[in-house]
Structure formats: structure tokens, C-alpha cells
C-alpha positions, 0 to 999 in steps of 0.5 A: 500500500502506498504510504500516502494512501495509508496516511489518509486511511490511518488519519480517518481511522484516528479521527473521532468524527469517524467513530460511528463509521468505524463501528459500522465497518466492524473494525475492532478496537484491537485493529484500531490500536494497531493502525493508530500505532502504525500511524504514529510511526509513519508520521514520525518517520516522515517528520524525521525525513523532512527534517533531514532533507532540510538539513541536507539542503542547508549543508551538504556536510549533513549528507556525508555525515548521514551516509557515514552513520548509515555505513557504520551501522554495519561497521562497528568502531574499532579502538586501536591502542598504540602505546609508545615510549621514547621512540618518536622516530617510529610514530609516523611510520606506525600511523601511516601503516595503520591508515593502510587498513582496508577497514576504515571505521577506527580510532587510534589512541596514541598513548605516550608512557611518559617519554623523555624524548620529543614524542609530544612535539612529534605527535603535535606535528603528526596530528597536524600533518594527517589532520585525521579526526580518528587520531587521539593522543594521551600522555602519562606524565610519568613512565608507568609501564606497558600494562598501565598505559594500555589500561589508560588508553582502553579506558578512553576507548569509544569503540565496540572492539579494541585492538592493540598495536606497537609502534614497531610492528606491522599489520597486513591491510586486511587485519582489522577487516578480517577480525571484525568480520570474524567476531561479527559472525560469531555469538558473544560467547566469543570474546576475542579473535586472534590471527596467525603471525610471523615472528622475526627471530632475526633480521633474516629469519622468521617463523610462522606462529602459533605452532601447529603443535598447539591445540586447540587454537580456537574455542574453549581454550582454558585448561589448554596450552594457554596456561603453559605459554603465551603463544600470541601477543597483544598485537594479534588480537581484537576483543569485544569492549564488553570483555573489559567489564567482565575480566577487567583491564590489564594488570598494572603490576605486570611490567611484562606478559600483560597480554598473556595475563589478559588472554588467560582471564578472557579464556576463563570466561569466553571462547576464543576464535582464531584466524589461520592467516598470518596478518601480523608481523612481530618484528625483531627487536634486539632490546626486547624483554627476552633479549635484553639482560636488564629486562629479563627480570621483568619477565621472570617477575611477571611469570611468577605473578601469573603463576601466583594468580592462576596457580590452582588451575595451572597445577590442576591442568598439569602445567606446573612443571612447565612453569618451573622449567621455563622459570629455570631457563630465565633464571639461568639466563639472568645468572641465578643458578641457585634459584633456578635449581630451587624451581627445578626441584619444585617442578620435580616434586610435582612431576617426579618422573619428568626426565626433562626436569631431572636433565635440566637440574643435572646440567645446572652443575655445568654452570651457566654456559654449560646449561645453555649449551645443553639446552641449545643442543636439545632444541636444535638436535630435536633430542627430547624436545 
């Protein structure tokens, strides 16, 4: 039925003067209410269209805004958190890289973790250069660490989805589009989606992650290898904003491995989806936490805290010995043989038949160099891997 004809009929049916005629026609009270409600909806819609039409005639910008709003109804906003600290020289490339995303409905929150270089001045210049309303900049007056600065940025996020990128890494152009499409197609019991990625071990060597030996890689991950090791970093994931209301923000006390801590908490409450496409490259950084001797203790302390937080489930699902083994490796790397032995003995008490733990304990008596040589031989020769 044409809208104009409907409006005429509904107007007559809503006119008190036609009460007698309505009764004569045998129109029930229920039908009259339905027509009256439809009358209000249609007239309201027509009024909104008329107002929008007048606004568009006055300013074409209103048409662009209207079209963008209509487009974004099916393209939810993604908030991209980009923490940085004393690496102002990387910011322009990082922002330009994100702008190559095929999915365009995003905001970028550059979060400065108390930099002492020219990061604020660089960002002022870049905000002016790009002149993009999707860019935002926030700054902590003091250095608070990766977890805390990400928390600050996430608290400012407006998006339905949240992603995190570093200033020296790279997303493939389809990264956001694939992630959003994946989460939009899944029920809300899936709180997080992550992609496969290339991990650069050196300037010339890279490996595809996560390893195919890790299973399961999607679905209900809690109780699986996610309790053993962190096999996908922050930059591979996109999660629903509502997840933060359930599990909380990054743990400020973790100066390393805060992504792993969040993934475990998400896995405990939600299912996790995986896209088996390498849409992220984790670049080689000589001074990363696992390579810089001065930062190894950050990783050691973070592993200890994660073990403390999830100890009951780590023991229940059989990963306590693995944690002791990995802590021993890190402690050897940090030069603390005595503490490494104590952790290996704790692992042996939990898994007395673990040949690997006994072998590691024995090689600690070869000294740091001997221990590391033995572990390198074991890994490269596939001996007891």
C-alpha cells in the first residue's frame, strides 16, 4: 500500500468524527490500536525525513555525515591502542601503516608512557600533518609501564572492539577487516579473535606462529596450552569492549606478559576464535624483554605473578612443571643458578618422573654456559624436545 494512501486511511481511522463509521465497518478496537500505532510511526518517520532533507539542503556536510552513520551501522568502531615510549622516530611510520587498513571505521589512541624524548612535539606535528579526526593522543606524565598505559588508553576507548598495536610492528591491510568480520559472525560467547603471525627471530629469519603443535587454537581454550605459554601477543588480537567489564583491564603490576595475563582471564570466561592467516608481523627487536639482560627480570617477575594468580588451575591442568622449567631457563639466563635449581626441584616434586626436569637440574652443575649449551643442543638436535 502506498504510504500516502495509508496516511489518509490511518488519519480517518484516528479521527473521532469517524467513530460511528468505524463501528459500522466492524473494525475492532484491537485493529484500531494497531493502525493508530502504525500511524504514529509513519508520521514520525516522515517528520524525521523532512527534517533531514532540510538539513541536507542547508549543508551538504549533513549528507556525508548521514551516509557515514548509515555505513557504520554495519561497521562497528574499532579502538586501536598504540602505546609508545621514547621512540618518536617510529610514530609516523606506525600511523601511516595503520591508515593502510582496508577497514576504515577506527580510532587510534596514541598513548605516550611518559617519554623523555620529543614524542609530544612529534605527535603535535603528526596530528597536524594527517589532520585525521580518528587520531587521539594521551600522555602519562610519568613512565608507568606497558600494562598501565594500555589500561589508560582502553579506558578512553569509544569503540565496540579494541585492538592493540606497537609502534614497531606491522599489520597486513586486511587485519582489522578480517577480525571484525570474524567476531561479527560469531555469538558473544566469543570474546576475542586472534590471527596467525610471523615472528622475526632475526633480521633474516622468521617463523610462522602459533605452532601447529598447539591445540586447540580456537574455542574453549582454558585448561589448554594457554596456561603453559603465551603463544600470541597483544598485537594479534581484537576483543569485544564488553570483555573489559567482565575480566577487567590489564594488570598494572605486570611490567611484562600483560597480554598473556589478559588472554588467560578472557579464556576463563569466553571462547576464543582464531584466524589461520598470518596478518601480523612481530618484528625483531634486539632490546626486547627476552633479549635484553636488564629486562629479563621483568619477565621472570611477571611469570611468577601469573603463576601466583592462576596457580590452582595451572597445577590442576598439569602445567606446573612447565612453569618451573621455563622459570629455570630465565633464571639461568639472568645468572641465578641457585634459584633456578630451587624451581627445578619444585617442578620435580610435582612431576617426579619428568626426565626433562631431572636433565635440566643435572646440567645446572655445568654452570651457566654449560646449561645453555645443553639446552641449545636439545632444541636444535630435536633430542627430547
